[in-house]
N, C-alpha and C positions, 0 to 999 in steps of 0.2 A: 339516529345519530346521537352519540353520547356526548354531553357537554362536559367541560372540565369541572371536576368536583362531584360528578354523578357516579363515576366508576373509580373507587379507590385504587384498585389494582392497576388500572390504566394510568392514573395520576402518579403512582409509585414508579411505574415503568418510565414515564416521561422524566421524572426527577432523577432517576438513576441514569438514564441516558445522558442527561445534562452533565452529571458528575463524570461520566466516562468521556464525554467530549472535552471537558475541562482537563481531565487527566492526560488524554492523548495530546492536547494542545500544549500542555506544560512539559511534555516529554517524559512523563512517568509511565506511559504505555507505548509499546511499539504498535505499528499498524495492525499486525497480526493479533496481538493481544487485545487491542481495541475491538477488532472484528469478532473475535471469539466471545468476549464478554458481552458485547451488544447483542449478539445472537442469543446468548443465554437469557438476557433480559426479555427480549421480545417473544421467546418461546415459553417463558415461565408461566406457570399456572397458580403459583402461590407467592406470597410476600417473602417467604424464606428463600425460595429459588432466586428471586430478584436480588435479595440482599447478598446472596453468595457471590454475585458478579462484582461487588465492590468491597466485600469484607476484607480483602487483603491488598487493597490498592496501596502502592508505595506513596509515602508522604512527599510533598514537594520539598526539594532540596534548597532552592533559592527562588526569589521572586522572578517570574518570567517577564522579560521585557518584550513588548510587541515588536514584530518585524517592522523594519523601517526601510525606506528607499535606499539608504546607504548600507544596508546589511551586506556582509561579506558573501560573495558568490564563490562557489567551489568549482574548480576545473580539474579534471583528472584525464591525462592523455598518455598515449604510448605509441611508439613507432617500432615495428618489427616485434611486437609482443602483444599478448592479450591484456586487457584491462578487466579485472574482476572486483566487484564491490558487493560485499554481503556481510551478514552478521549485524550487530547492533551499531548503527551509526546515525548521526544527525543529518537529515536531508533538508536542505534549504532550497527555496524557490530560486531558480536561475542556475542550478547545478548543471554542469556539462561534463559528459564522459565521452571520450573519443579514442579510437584506435586506428592506426594505419598499418596495413599488413598484419592484422590481428583482430580477434573478436573483442567486442565490448559487451560484457555480461554484468547485469545489475540485478540483484535480488533484494527487493524492497520489503520482504515479509517481516524483517526485524528492524526496519528503519524507524527512527523517531522523528516526528515532525512537530513543529509548533505553529504552523500556518494552516489556515483552512483550505488554501489552494496552493499547490506546489507545481511549478513548471520545471520539467526535467528534459534535457536534450541529450540523446544518446546517438552517436555517429560512428560508423565504421567504413573504411575504404579497404577493399580486398579482405573482408572478414564479415562475420555475422554480428548482428545486434540481437541480444537475447535479454529480455526483461521479464522478471517474475514478480507479480504483485500479489498481495494477500487477497483472499476471497472476501467479498463484502465491502470493499473500498471502491469508491467511485473512480473510474479511470476513463479518460478521453484520450484516444490514440490518434495522432496526426503522423502518419508514416509515409515515407516515399522511398522507392527502391529503384535503382538503375542496374540492370543485368542481375536480377535476383528475384526472390519471391517474398511476399509478406503474408504472415499468418498471425491472426489474433485469436487466441483460444481462451476466452473468458467464460466462466460459468454463466448460465442464464438467470441465476438468482439476482433479485434486485439488490442494489446497494443498501447497506444498513443506514438507518436514519442518523444524521449527524456525522457521517463519515467524511473525512477530508477528501478533496478532489485532487487527483494526480493528473496533470495535463502532460502527457508524454509525447515528445517530438522525436520520433525515431527515423533515422536516415541511414541508408546503406548504399554504397556503390560497389558493384561486383561482390555482393553478399546478400544474405537473407535478413529479414526483420521478423523476429518471433516475440510475441507478447502473450504471456499465459499467467494463469493464477494457480497453477500446480507445477511443482518442481518435477523433473523427469522421473525421479525415484517414486513419487506419488502416483504418476501415471502408470509406471510399470507395475506397481503393487496393485492398482486397480485392474489392470489387464489380467494379472495372475489370479486375483480374486474371482474375476468373471470366468476364467477357465476352470477353476476348481469346482 
């Protein structure tokens, strides 16, 4: 076992990981950007490779205030239409997404979070719940389905050190719940690559 201070490369990786955790917590990196950079750090064999993961980190724009009990919670809902949330957006703990007679689709790969643990509830009645998460981020799925099926398709890779935890509460009545860490286009590309 190597003690801190005995392996300079390992110490550099830990310090860089801390900088990445701070950056994702301040909203300077999306979850997907954090996962890719942290993966680079832990696979690196040289100090230069480690430094490349933080060389172009965006600077903080404003001081980050810690999340409080009274923080604004976001609710997005729709009746007779789908709800889709994707792209770069701030994800706060307590966010709720729901659809009645429509699908509830949430893509978290470009989400920006500033809390170490985020609770997200996604519900659909007479429609599907589809949630896409970035690889390398810790995810706990609490799902329930009435007259439908549940599929959780997450890679077997362990979560990256220091990654935030997403606690997903997925519910569907007369629809399916699908949680995955690859968008359908990536899965199709993978299948085509295997056929070639």
